[in-house]
PyMOL Python script that loads the backbone (N, CA, C, O; Angstrom):
from pymol import cmd

cmd.read_pdbstr("""\
ATOM      1  N   MET A   1     112.178  96.032 101.914  1.00  0.00           N
ATOM      2  CA  MET A   1     111.502  97.049 102.703  1.00  0.00           C
ATOM      3  C   MET A   1     110.075  97.270 102.193  1.00  0.00           C
ATOM      4  O   MET A   1     109.151  97.392 102.997  1.00  0.00           O
ATOM      5  N   ASN A   2     109.886  97.321 100.893  1.00  0.00           N
ATOM      6  CA  ASN A   2     108.551  97.555 100.345  1.00  0.00           C
ATOM      7  C   ASN A   2     107.610  96.391 100.635  1.00  0.00           C
ATOM      8  O   ASN A   2     106.422  96.604 100.876  1.00  0.00           O
ATOM      9  N   VAL A   3     108.127  95.163 100.616  1.00  0.00           N
ATOM     10  CA  VAL A   3     107.293  94.008 100.914  1.00  0.00           C
ATOM     11  C   VAL A   3     106.834  94.060 102.365  1.00  0.00           C
ATOM     12  O   VAL A   3     105.685  93.742 102.671  1.00  0.00           O
ATOM     13  N   MET A   4     107.724  94.459 103.247  1.00  0.00           N
ATOM     14  CA  MET A   4     107.383  94.570 104.660  1.00  0.00           C
ATOM     15  C   MET A   4     106.323  95.646 104.886  1.00  0.00           C
ATOM     16  O   MET A   4     105.400  95.439 105.674  1.00  0.00           O
ATOM     17  N   LEU A   5     106.436  96.774 104.219  1.00  0.00           N
ATOM     18  CA  LEU A   5     105.431  97.834 104.356  1.00  0.00           C
ATOM     19  C   LEU A   5     104.066  97.380 103.867  1.00  0.00           C
ATOM     20  O   LEU A   5     103.050  97.669 104.499  1.00  0.00           O
ATOM     21  N   VAL A   6     104.038  96.677 102.758  1.00  0.00           N
ATOM     22  CA  VAL A   6     102.767  96.173 102.230  1.00  0.00           C
ATOM     23  C   VAL A   6     102.162  95.169 103.197  1.00  0.00           C
ATOM     24  O   VAL A   6     100.951  95.169 103.415  1.00  0.00           O
ATOM     25  N   LEU A   7     102.991  94.315 103.778  1.00  0.00           N
ATOM     26  CA  LEU A   7     102.502  93.331 104.731  1.00  0.00           C
ATOM     27  C   LEU A   7     101.956  94.006 105.990  1.00  0.00           C
ATOM     28  O   LEU A   7     100.906  93.615 106.501  1.00  0.00           O
ATOM     29  N   ILE A   8     102.661  95.007 106.481  1.00  0.00           N
ATOM     30  CA  ILE A   8     102.199  95.743 107.659  1.00  0.00           C
ATOM     31  C   ILE A   8     100.888  96.454 107.365  1.00  0.00           C
ATOM     32  O   ILE A   8      99.968  96.423 108.183  1.00  0.00           O
ATOM     33  N   MET A   9     100.794  97.089 106.213  1.00  0.00           N
ATOM     34  CA  MET A   9      99.557  97.785 105.842  1.00  0.00           C
ATOM     35  C   MET A   9      98.394  96.814 105.717  1.00  0.00           C
ATOM     36  O   MET A   9      97.272  97.144 106.102  1.00  0.00           O
ATOM     37  N   ALA A  10      98.643  95.624 105.187  1.00  0.00           N
ATOM     38  CA  ALA A  10      97.583  94.629 105.050  1.00  0.00           C
ATOM     39  C   ALA A  10      97.096  94.165 106.423  1.00  0.00           C
ATOM     40  O   ALA A  10      95.892  94.029 106.640  1.00  0.00           O
ATOM     41  N   VAL A  11      98.018  93.925 107.341  1.00  0.00           N
ATOM     42  CA  VAL A  11      97.630  93.478 108.685  1.00  0.00           C
ATOM     43  C   VAL A  11      96.834  94.562 109.404  1.00  0.00           C
ATOM     44  O   VAL A  11      95.805  94.277 110.017  1.00  0.00           O
ATOM     45  N   PHE A  12      97.310  95.810 109.329  1.00  0.00           N
ATOM     46  CA  PHE A  12      96.579  96.908 109.965  1.00  0.00           C
ATOM     47  C   PHE A  12      95.216  97.112 109.311  1.00  0.00           C
ATOM     48  O   PHE A  12      94.242  97.424 109.997  1.00  0.00           O
ATOM     49  N   GLY A  13      95.138  96.942 108.007  1.00  0.00           N
ATOM     50  CA  GLY A  13      93.864  97.091 107.311  1.00  0.00           C
ATOM     51  C   GLY A  13      92.849  96.037 107.725  1.00  0.00           C
ATOM     52  O   GLY A  13      91.682  96.354 107.952  1.00  0.00           O
ATOM     53  N   VAL A  14      93.285  94.791 107.825  1.00  0.00           N
ATOM     54  CA  VAL A  14      92.381  93.714 108.253  1.00  0.00           C
ATOM     55  C   VAL A  14      91.937  93.942 109.698  1.00  0.00           C
ATOM     56  O   VAL A  14      90.766  93.753 110.027  1.00  0.00           O
ATOM     57  N   ALA A  15      92.863  94.345 110.551  1.00  0.00           N
ATOM     58  CA  ALA A  15      92.504  94.614 111.947  1.00  0.00           C
ATOM     59  C   ALA A  15      91.499  95.755 112.049  1.00  0.00           C
ATOM     60  O   ALA A  15      90.555  95.682 112.836  1.00  0.00           O
ATOM     61  N   ALA A  16      91.693  96.802 111.264  1.00  0.00           N
ATOM     62  CA  ALA A  16      90.746  97.925 111.277  1.00  0.00           C
ATOM     63  C   ALA A  16      89.371  97.489 110.787  1.00  0.00           C
ATOM     64  O   ALA A  16      88.353  97.895 111.348  1.00  0.00           O
ATOM     65  N   LEU A  17      89.336  96.673 109.756  1.00  0.00           N
ATOM     66  CA  LEU A  17      88.060  96.181 109.238  1.00  0.00           C
ATOM     67  C   LEU A  17      87.334  95.337 110.288  1.00  0.00           C
ATOM     68  O   LEU A  17      86.124  95.473 110.471  1.00  0.00           O
ATOM     69  N   LEU A  18      88.072  94.470 110.972  1.00  0.00           N
ATOM     70  CA  LEU A  18      87.454  93.650 112.015  1.00  0.00           C
ATOM     71  C   LEU A  18      86.948  94.508 113.178  1.00  0.00           C
ATOM     72  O   LEU A  18      85.899  94.218 113.753  1.00  0.00           O
ATOM     73  N   CYS A  19      87.680  95.548 113.518  1.00  0.00           N
ATOM     74  CA  CYS A  19      87.215  96.457 114.576  1.00  0.00           C
ATOM     75  C   CYS A  19      85.945  97.177 114.161  1.00  0.00           C
ATOM     76  O   CYS A  19      85.020  97.316 114.961  1.00  0.00           O
ATOM     77  N   LEU A  20      85.892  97.631 112.932  1.00  0.00           N
ATOM     78  CA  LEU A  20      84.682  98.311 112.462  1.00  0.00           C
ATOM     79  C   LEU A  20      83.488  97.378 112.443  1.00  0.00           C
ATOM     80  O   LEU A  20      82.373  97.791 112.760  1.00  0.00           O
ATOM     81  N   ILE A  21      83.706  96.128 112.077  1.00  0.00           N
ATOM     82  CA  ILE A  21      82.607  95.148 112.095  1.00  0.00           C
ATOM     83  C   ILE A  21      82.109  94.962 113.524  1.00  0.00           C
ATOM     84  O   ILE A  21      80.902  94.900 113.753  1.00  0.00           O
ATOM     85  N   ARG A  22      83.031  94.873 114.491  1.00  0.00           N
ATOM     86  CA  ARG A  22      82.620  94.693 115.890  1.00  0.00           C
ATOM     87  C   ARG A  22      81.908  95.930 116.412  1.00  0.00           C
ATOM     88  O   ARG A  22      80.980  95.812 117.212  1.00  0.00           O
ATOM     89  N   ILE A  23      82.320  97.106 115.980  1.00  0.00           N
ATOM     90  CA  ILE A  23      81.648  98.332 116.417  1.00  0.00           C
ATOM     91  C   ILE A  23      80.214  98.357 115.897  1.00  0.00           C
ATOM     92  O   ILE A  23      79.300  98.755 116.618  1.00  0.00           O
ATOM     93  N   VAL A  24      80.016  97.941 114.666  1.00  0.00           N
ATOM     94  CA  VAL A  24      78.676  97.963 114.076  1.00  0.00           C
ATOM     95  C   VAL A  24      77.806  96.834 114.628  1.00  0.00           C
ATOM     96  O   VAL A  24      76.645  97.065 114.967  1.00  0.00           O
ATOM     97  N   ARG A  25      78.344  95.627 114.724  1.00  0.00           N
ATOM     98  CA  ARG A  25      77.548  94.460 115.101  1.00  0.00           C
ATOM     99  C   ARG A  25      77.556  94.152 116.585  1.00  0.00           C
ATOM    100  O   ARG A  25      76.751  93.342 117.044  1.00  0.00           O
ATOM    101  N   GLY A  26      78.442  94.772 117.348  1.00  0.00           N
ATOM    102  CA  GLY A  26      78.634  94.431 118.759  1.00  0.00           C
ATOM    103  C   GLY A  26      77.336  94.281 119.519  1.00  0.00           C
ATOM    104  O   GLY A  26      76.484  95.169 119.474  1.00  0.00           O
ATOM    105  N   PRO A  27      77.170  93.160 120.222  1.00  0.00           N
ATOM    106  CA  PRO A  27      75.899  92.969 120.930  1.00  0.00           C
ATOM    107  C   PRO A  27      75.733  93.894 122.134  1.00  0.00           C
ATOM    108  O   PRO A  27      74.604  94.170 122.538  1.00  0.00           O
ATOM    109  N   SER A  28      76.817  94.370 122.706  1.00  0.00           N
ATOM    110  CA  SER A  28      76.675  95.234 123.877  1.00  0.00           C
ATOM    111  C   SER A  28      77.512  96.492 123.697  1.00  0.00           C
ATOM    112  O   SER A  28      78.354  96.575 122.802  1.00  0.00           O
ATOM    113  N   ILE A  29      77.266  97.456 124.555  1.00  0.00           N
ATOM    114  CA  ILE A  29      78.014  98.705 124.489  1.00  0.00           C
ATOM    115  C   ILE A  29      79.472  98.483 124.885  1.00  0.00           C
ATOM    116  O   ILE A  29      80.355  99.200 124.413  1.00  0.00           O
ATOM    117  N   LEU A  30      79.735  97.501 125.745  1.00  0.00           N
ATOM    118  CA  LEU A  30      81.114  97.226 126.136  1.00  0.00           C
ATOM    119  C   LEU A  30      81.915  96.649 124.977  1.00  0.00           C
ATOM    120  O   LEU A  30      83.091  96.977 124.814  1.00  0.00           O
ATOM    121  N   ASP A  31      81.293  95.790 124.166  1.00  0.00           N
ATOM    122  CA  ASP A  31      81.973  95.277 122.972  1.00  0.00           C
ATOM    123  C   ASP A  31      82.326  96.410 122.022  1.00  0.00           C
ATOM    124  O   ASP A  31      83.423  96.447 121.465  1.00  0.00           O
ATOM    125  N   ARG A  32      81.399  97.321 121.845  1.00  0.00           N
ATOM    126  CA  ARG A  32      81.660  98.457 120.965  1.00  0.00           C
ATOM    127  C   ARG A  32      82.753  99.363 121.529  1.00  0.00           C
ATOM    128  O   ARG A  32      83.576  99.883 120.776  1.00  0.00           O
ATOM    129  N   ALA A  33      82.764  99.555 122.844  1.00  0.00           N
ATOM    130  CA  ALA A  33      83.777 100.401 123.466  1.00  0.00           C
ATOM    131  C   ALA A  33      85.169  99.786 123.332  1.00  0.00           C
ATOM    132  O   ALA A  33      86.135 100.490 123.038  1.00  0.00           O
ATOM    133  N   VAL A  34      85.271  98.494 123.544  1.00  0.00           N
ATOM    134  CA  VAL A  34      86.566  97.826 123.403  1.00  0.00           C
ATOM    135  C   VAL A  34      87.035  97.885 121.952  1.00  0.00           C
ATOM    136  O   VAL A  34      88.214  98.129 121.692  1.00  0.00           O
ATOM    137  N   ALA A  35      86.132  97.666 121.014  1.00  0.00           N
ATOM    138  CA  ALA A  35      86.508  97.727 119.605  1.00  0.00           C
ATOM    139  C   ALA A  35      86.945  99.134 119.206  1.00  0.00           C
ATOM    140  O   ALA A  35      87.880  99.288 118.420  1.00  0.00           O
ATOM    141  N   SER A  36      86.289 100.152 119.732  1.00  0.00           N
ATOM    142  CA  SER A  36      86.708 101.516 119.400  1.00  0.00           C
ATOM    143  C   SER A  36      88.053 101.847 120.024  1.00  0.00           C
ATOM    144  O   SER A  36      88.847 102.572 119.425  1.00  0.00           O
ATOM    145  N   ASP A  37      88.323 101.327 121.221  1.00  0.00           N
ATOM    146  CA  ASP A  37      89.642 101.518 121.829  1.00  0.00           C
ATOM    147  C   ASP A  37      90.727 100.832 121.012  1.00  0.00           C
ATOM    148  O   ASP A  37      91.807 101.387 120.812  1.00  0.00           O
ATOM    149  N   VAL A  38      90.440  99.639 120.546  1.00  0.00           N
ATOM    150  CA  VAL A  38      91.415  98.922 119.715  1.00  0.00           C
ATOM    151  C   VAL A  38      91.650  99.674 118.412  1.00  0.00           C
ATOM    152  O   VAL A  38      92.783  99.753 117.938  1.00  0.00           O
ATOM    153  N   LEU A  39      90.599 100.221 117.834  1.00  0.00           N
ATOM    154  CA  LEU A  39      90.749 100.980 116.597  1.00  0.00           C
ATOM    155  C   LEU A  39      91.583 102.245 116.824  1.00  0.00           C
ATOM    156  O   LEU A  39      92.438 102.577 116.003  1.00  0.00           O
ATOM    157  N   LEU A  40      91.341 102.941 117.916  1.00  0.00           N
ATOM    158  CA  LEU A  40      92.154 104.123 118.227  1.00  0.00           C
ATOM    159  C   LEU A  40      93.616 103.745 118.461  1.00  0.00           C
ATOM    160  O   LEU A  40      94.522 104.457 118.027  1.00  0.00           O
ATOM    161  N   THR A  41      93.841 102.639 119.140  1.00  0.00           N
ATOM    162  CA  THR A  41      95.206 102.173 119.365  1.00  0.00           C
ATOM    163  C   THR A  41      95.874 101.807 118.058  1.00  0.00           C
ATOM    164  O   THR A  41      97.063 102.066 117.867  1.00  0.00           O
ATOM    165  N   GLU A  42      95.129 101.218 117.176  1.00  0.00           N
ATOM    166  CA  GLU A  42      95.679 100.858 115.870  1.00  0.00           C
ATOM    167  C   GLU A  42      96.047 102.098 115.056  1.00  0.00           C
ATOM    168  O   GLU A  42      97.081 102.123 114.387  1.00  0.00           O
ATOM    169  N   VAL A  43      95.215 103.107 115.113  1.00  0.00           N
ATOM    170  CA  VAL A  43      95.531 104.367 114.426  1.00  0.00           C
ATOM    171  C   VAL A  43      96.801 104.977 115.004  1.00  0.00           C
ATOM    172  O   VAL A  43      97.638 105.505 114.271  1.00  0.00           O
ATOM    173  N   MET A  44      96.935 104.900 116.330  1.00  0.00           N
ATOM    174  CA  MET A  44      98.147 105.419 116.953  1.00  0.00           C
ATOM    175  C   MET A  44      99.378 104.624 116.512  1.00  0.00           C
ATOM    176  O   MET A  44     100.438 105.204 116.276  1.00  0.00           O
ATOM    177  N   CYS A  45      99.245 103.318 116.400  1.00  0.00           N
ATOM    178  CA  CYS A  45     100.373 102.492 115.949  1.00  0.00           C
ATOM    179  C   CYS A  45     100.755 102.819 114.513  1.00  0.00           C
ATOM    180  O   CYS A  45     101.940 102.881 114.186  1.00  0.00           O
ATOM    181  N   VAL A  46      99.775 103.026 113.663  1.00  0.00           N
ATOM    182  CA  VAL A  46     100.067 103.376 112.267  1.00  0.00           C
ATOM    183  C   VAL A  46     100.778 104.726 112.202  1.00  0.00           C
ATOM    184  O   VAL A  46     101.751 104.878 111.463  1.00  0.00           O
ATOM    185  N   LEU A  47     100.304 105.699 112.963  1.00  0.00           N
ATOM    186  CA  LEU A  47     100.968 107.006 112.969  1.00  0.00           C
ATOM    187  C   LEU A  47     102.388 106.911 113.534  1.00  0.00           C
ATOM    188  O   LEU A  47     103.307 107.553 113.026  1.00  0.00           O
ATOM    189  N   GLY A  48     102.559 106.112 114.578  1.00  0.00           N
ATOM    190  CA  GLY A  48     103.890 105.925 115.145  1.00  0.00           C
ATOM    191  C   GLY A  48     104.827 105.229 114.172  1.00  0.00           C
ATOM    192  O   GLY A  48     106.000 105.589 114.070  1.00  0.00           O
ATOM    193  N   ALA A  49     104.318 104.240 113.460  1.00  0.00           N
ATOM    194  CA  ALA A  49     105.142 103.550 112.462  1.00  0.00           C
ATOM    195  C   ALA A  49     105.510 104.494 111.325  1.00  0.00           C
ATOM    196  O   ALA A  49     106.636 104.462 110.827  1.00  0.00           O
ATOM    197  N   GLU A  50     104.570 105.329 110.918  1.00  0.00           N
ATOM    198  CA  GLU A  50     104.861 106.294 109.854  1.00  0.00           C
ATOM    199  C   GLU A  50     105.929 107.281 110.299  1.00  0.00           C
ATOM    200  O   GLU A  50     106.804 107.649 109.515  1.00  0.00           O
ATOM    201  N   MET A  51     105.861 107.711 111.553  1.00  0.00           N
ATOM    202  CA  MET A  51     106.884 108.623 112.066  1.00  0.00           C
ATOM    203  C   MET A  51     108.242 107.936 112.117  1.00  0.00           C
ATOM    204  O   MET A  51     109.259 108.549 111.792  1.00  0.00           O
ATOM    205  N   ALA A  52     108.270 106.673 112.521  1.00  0.00           N
ATOM    206  CA  ALA A  52     109.540 105.957 112.603  1.00  0.00           C
ATOM    207  C   ALA A  52     110.133 105.710 111.216  1.00  0.00           C
ATOM    208  O   ALA A  52     111.345 105.818 111.028  1.00  0.00           O
ATOM    209  N   ILE A  53     109.293 105.383 110.261  1.00  0.00           N
ATOM    210  CA  ILE A  53     109.781 105.107 108.901  1.00  0.00           C
ATOM    211  C   ILE A  53     110.311 106.373 108.255  1.00  0.00           C
ATOM    212  O   ILE A  53     111.365 106.349 107.620  1.00  0.00           O
ATOM    213  N   ASN A  54     109.591 107.488 108.409  1.00  0.00           N
ATOM    214  CA  ASN A  54     109.996 108.736 107.756  1.00  0.00           C
ATOM    215  C   ASN A  54     110.919 109.593 108.615  1.00  0.00           C
ATOM    216  O   ASN A  54     111.432 110.602 108.132  1.00  0.00           O
ATOM    217  N   GLY A  55     111.143 109.226 109.856  1.00  0.00           N
ATOM    218  CA  GLY A  55     112.094 109.925 110.706  1.00  0.00           C
ATOM    219  C   GLY A  55     111.695 111.328 111.104  1.00  0.00           C
ATOM    220  O   GLY A  55     112.515 112.243 111.042  1.00  0.00           O
ATOM    221  N   HIS A  56     110.446 111.518 111.512  1.00  0.00           N
ATOM    222  CA  HIS A  56     109.995 112.837 111.975  1.00  0.00           C
ATOM    223  C   HIS A  56     109.122 112.672 113.211  1.00  0.00           C
ATOM    224  O   HIS A  56     108.731 111.561 113.568  1.00  0.00           O
ATOM    225  N   THR A  57     108.826 113.788 113.852  1.00  0.00           N
ATOM    226  CA  THR A  57     107.972 113.764 115.046  1.00  0.00           C
ATOM    227  C   THR A  57     106.812 114.751 114.925  1.00  0.00           C
ATOM    228  O   THR A  57     106.284 115.211 115.937  1.00  0.00           O
ATOM    229  N   ARG A  58     106.420 115.074 113.716  1.00  0.00           N
ATOM    230  CA  ARG A  58     105.348 116.066 113.528  1.00  0.00           C
ATOM    231  C   ARG A  58     103.985 115.552 113.964  1.00  0.00           C
ATOM    232  O   ARG A  58     103.083 116.353 114.206  1.00  0.00           O
ATOM    233  N   SER A  59     103.809 114.250 114.070  1.00  0.00           N
ATOM    234  CA  SER A  59     102.505 113.688 114.412  1.00  0.00           C
ATOM    235  C   SER A  59     102.305 113.470 115.902  1.00  0.00           C
ATOM    236  O   SER A  59     101.271 112.935 116.304  1.00  0.00           O
ATOM    237  N   LEU A  60     103.259 113.868 116.733  1.00  0.00           N
ATOM    238  CA  LEU A  60     103.123 113.666 118.176  1.00  0.00           C
ATOM    239  C   LEU A  60     101.904 114.355 118.781  1.00  0.00           C
ATOM    240  O   LEU A  60     101.238 113.742 119.616  1.00  0.00           O
ATOM    241  N   PRO A  61     101.568 115.603 118.406  1.00  0.00           N
ATOM    242  CA  PRO A  61     100.342 116.195 118.965  1.00  0.00           C
ATOM    243  C   PRO A  61      99.082 115.404 118.589  1.00  0.00           C
ATOM    244  O   PRO A  61      98.146 115.310 119.382  1.00  0.00           O
ATOM    245  N   VAL A  62      99.066 114.847 117.397  1.00  0.00           N
ATOM    246  CA  VAL A  62      97.918 114.026 116.976  1.00  0.00           C
ATOM    247  C   VAL A  62      97.850 112.758 117.826  1.00  0.00           C
ATOM    248  O   VAL A  62      96.770 112.348 118.252  1.00  0.00           O
ATOM    249  N   LEU A  63      99.006 112.143 118.071  1.00  0.00           N
ATOM    250  CA  LEU A  63      99.043 110.941 118.900  1.00  0.00           C
ATOM    251  C   LEU A  63      98.548 111.224 120.314  1.00  0.00           C
ATOM    252  O   LEU A  63      97.786 110.438 120.878  1.00  0.00           O
ATOM    253  N   LEU A  64      98.977 112.337 120.881  1.00  0.00           N
ATOM    254  CA  LEU A  64      98.534 112.694 122.225  1.00  0.00           C
ATOM    255  C   LEU A  64      97.034 112.970 122.271  1.00  0.00           C
ATOM    256  O   LEU A  64      96.361 112.596 123.231  1.00  0.00           O
ATOM    257  N   THR A  65      96.519 113.613 121.250  1.00  0.00           N
ATOM    258  CA  THR A  65      95.082 113.893 121.195  1.00  0.00           C
ATOM    259  C   THR A  65      94.279 112.603 121.079  1.00  0.00           C
ATOM    260  O   THR A  65      93.261 112.439 121.750  1.00  0.00           O
ATOM    261  N   ILE A  66      94.734 111.691 120.230  1.00  0.00           N
ATOM    262  CA  ILE A  66      94.031 110.409 120.069  1.00  0.00           C
ATOM    263  C   ILE A  66      94.072 109.622 121.373  1.00  0.00           C
ATOM    264  O   ILE A  66      93.078 109.004 121.756  1.00  0.00           O
ATOM    265  N   ALA A  67      95.214 109.641 122.057  1.00  0.00           N
ATOM    266  CA  ALA A  67      95.313 108.937 123.338  1.00  0.00           C
ATOM    267  C   ALA A  67      94.365 109.530 124.370  1.00  0.00           C
ATOM    268  O   ALA A  67      93.721 108.791 125.115  1.00  0.00           O
ATOM    269  N   ALA A  68      94.272 110.844 124.423  1.00  0.00           N
ATOM    270  CA  ALA A  68      93.368 111.489 125.379  1.00  0.00           C
ATOM    271  C   ALA A  68      91.915 111.161 125.067  1.00  0.00           C
ATOM    272  O   ALA A  68      91.132 110.894 125.979  1.00  0.00           O
ATOM    273  N   VAL A  69      91.551 111.176 123.803  1.00  0.00           N
ATOM    274  CA  VAL A  69      90.179 110.831 123.419  1.00  0.00           C
ATOM    275  C   VAL A  69      89.865 109.395 123.816  1.00  0.00           C
ATOM    276  O   VAL A  69      88.774 109.110 124.310  1.00  0.00           O
ATOM    277  N   GLY A  70      90.809 108.496 123.604  1.00  0.00           N
ATOM    278  CA  GLY A  70      90.600 107.100 123.971  1.00  0.00           C
ATOM    279  C   GLY A  70      90.418 106.906 125.464  1.00  0.00           C
ATOM    280  O   GLY A  70      89.529 106.172 125.895  1.00  0.00           O
ATOM    281  N   VAL A  71      91.253 107.560 126.251  1.00  0.00           N
ATOM    282  CA  VAL A  71      91.157 107.423 127.705  1.00  0.00           C
ATOM    283  C   VAL A  71      89.850 108.011 128.217  1.00  0.00           C
ATOM    284  O   VAL A  71      89.138 107.365 128.986  1.00  0.00           O
ATOM    285  N   PHE A  72      89.532 109.223 127.801  1.00  0.00           N
ATOM    286  CA  PHE A  72      88.310 109.854 128.292  1.00  0.00           C
ATOM    287  C   PHE A  72      87.064 109.126 127.782  1.00  0.00           C
ATOM    288  O   PHE A  72      86.059 109.059 128.490  1.00  0.00           O
ATOM    289  N   GLY A  73      87.117 108.590 126.586  1.00  0.00           N
ATOM    290  CA  GLY A  73      85.994 107.808 126.072  1.00  0.00           C
ATOM    291  C   GLY A  73      85.783 106.537 126.869  1.00  0.00           C
ATOM    292  O   GLY A  73      84.646 106.177 127.175  1.00  0.00           O
ATOM    293  N   SER A  74      86.860 105.855 127.207  1.00  0.00           N
ATOM    294  CA  SER A  74      86.751 104.638 128.007  1.00  0.00           C
ATOM    295  C   SER A  74      86.201 104.939 129.394  1.00  0.00           C
ATOM    296  O   SER A  74      85.371 104.191 129.911  1.00  0.00           O
ATOM    297  N   ILE A  75      86.652 106.016 129.989  1.00  0.00           N
ATOM    298  CA  ILE A  75      86.149 106.400 131.310  1.00  0.00           C
ATOM    299  C   ILE A  75      84.663 106.730 131.244  1.00  0.00           C
ATOM    300  O   ILE A  75      83.896 106.340 132.125  1.00  0.00           O
ATOM    301  N   ALA A  76      84.259 107.444 130.204  1.00  0.00           N
ATOM    302  CA  ALA A  76      82.847 107.808 130.065  1.00  0.00           C
ATOM    303  C   ALA A  76      81.970 106.572 129.893  1.00  0.00           C
ATOM    304  O   ALA A  76      80.906 106.478 130.505  1.00  0.00           O
ATOM    305  N   VAL A  77      82.403 105.634 129.076  1.00  0.00           N
ATOM    306  CA  VAL A  77      81.609 104.409 128.876  1.00  0.00           C
ATOM    307  C   VAL A  77      81.557 103.594 130.159  1.00  0.00           C
ATOM    308  O   VAL A  77      80.502 103.068 130.512  1.00  0.00           O
ATOM    309  N   ALA A  78      82.683 103.482 130.863  1.00  0.00           N
ATOM    310  CA  ALA A  78      82.690 102.715 132.109  1.00  0.00           C
ATOM    311  C   ALA A  78      81.761 103.344 133.145  1.00  0.00           C
ATOM    312  O   ALA A  78      81.048 102.630 133.850  1.00  0.00           O
ATOM    313  N   ARG A  79      81.764 104.659 133.241  1.00  0.00           N
ATOM    314  CA  ARG A  79      80.872 105.325 134.204  1.00  0.00           C
ATOM    315  C   ARG A  79      79.404 105.143 133.802  1.00  0.00           C
ATOM    316  O   ARG A  79      78.543 104.951 134.661  1.00  0.00           O
ATOM    317  N   TYR A  80      79.123 105.204 132.506  1.00  0.00           N
ATOM    318  CA  TYR A  80      77.749 105.023 132.029  1.00  0.00           C
ATOM    319  C   TYR A  80      77.257 103.613 132.335  1.00  0.00           C
ATOM    320  O   TYR A  80      76.137 103.433 132.814  1.00  0.00           O
ATOM    321  N   VAL A  81      78.092 102.614 132.058  1.00  0.00           N
ATOM    322  CA  VAL A  81      77.686 101.234 132.300  1.00  0.00           C
ATOM    323  C   VAL A  81      77.543 100.978 133.786  1.00  0.00           C
ATOM    324  O   VAL A  81      76.611 100.291 134.204  1.00  0.00           O
ATOM    325  N   ALA A  82      78.453 101.520 134.599  1.00  0.00           N
ATOM    326  CA  ALA A  82      78.363 101.320 136.047  1.00  0.00           C
ATOM    327  C   ALA A  82      77.101 101.961 136.604  1.00  0.00           C
ATOM    328  O   ALA A  82      76.430 101.379 137.457  1.00  0.00           O
ATOM    329  N   ARG A  83      76.780 103.146 136.129  1.00  0.00           N
ATOM    330  CA  ARG A  83      75.567 103.835 136.591  1.00  0.00           C
ATOM    331  C   ARG A  83      74.328 103.094 136.150  1.00  0.00           C
ATOM    332  O   ARG A  83      73.359 103.009 136.904  1.00  0.00           O
ATOM    333  N   ARG A  84      74.338 102.553 134.942  1.00  0.00           N
ATOM    334  CA  ARG A  84      73.176 101.811 134.430  1.00  0.00           C
ATOM    335  C   ARG A  84      72.981 100.506 135.203  1.00  0.00           C
ATOM    336  O   ARG A  84      71.849 100.099 135.460  1.00  0.00           O
ATOM    337  N   ASP A  85      74.092  99.849 135.575  1.00  0.00           N
ATOM    338  CA  ASP A  85      73.990  98.601 136.325  1.00  0.00           C
ATOM    339  C   ASP A  85      73.499  98.818 137.743  1.00  0.00           C
ATOM    340  O   ASP A  85      72.833  97.946 138.301  1.00  0.00           O
ATOM    341  N   ASN A  86      73.812  99.959 138.338  1.00  0.00           N
ATOM    342  CA  ASN A  86      73.371 100.255 139.699  1.00  0.00           C
ATOM    343  C   ASN A  86      71.885 100.554 139.774  1.00  0.00           C
ATOM    344  O   ASN A  86      71.274 100.335 140.820  1.00  0.00           O
ATOM    345  N   THR A  87      71.292 101.040 138.714  1.00  0.00           N
ATOM    346  CA  THR A  87      69.874 101.375 138.717  1.00  0.00           C
ATOM    347  C   THR A  87      68.990 100.206 138.349  1.00  0.00           C
ATOM    348  O   THR A  87      67.766 100.306 138.435  1.00  0.00           O
ATOM    349  N   ALA A  88      69.584  99.096 137.939  1.00  0.00           N
ATOM    350  CA  ALA A  88      68.777  97.922 137.560  1.00  0.00           C
ATOM    351  C   ALA A  88      68.155  97.311 138.809  1.00  0.00           C
ATOM    352  O   ALA A  88      68.749  97.349 139.887  1.00  0.00           O
ATOM    353  N   PRO A  89      66.952  96.742 138.662  1.00  0.00           N
ATOM    354  CA  PRO A  89      66.272  96.164 139.844  1.00  0.00           C
ATOM    355  C   PRO A  89      66.933  94.932 140.361  1.00  0.00           C
ATOM    356  O   PRO A  89      66.471  94.348 141.341  1.00  0.00           O
TER     357      PRO A  89
END
""", "prot")
cmd.dss("prot")
cmd.show_as("cartoon", "prot")
cmd.util.cbc("prot")
cmd.orient("prot")
């Protein structure tokens, strides 16, 4: 069990690092938006795994809040990009 937890933590850690690199280096705002969505999803997966391992549901309000932030953030970026593309000559 401990080996599996260490392996899961390592995979999530590498994925988070790669997402942060894409957020910082991303050539476009859409790349950064996708990377931030992936990072939020990864945080939700880690919290869900922690709840499953420890057998509690205390983190559900946090999960719902993170999901709402992700959805509204994606909608805001999509509307911004769509509006910017419509004004281009």
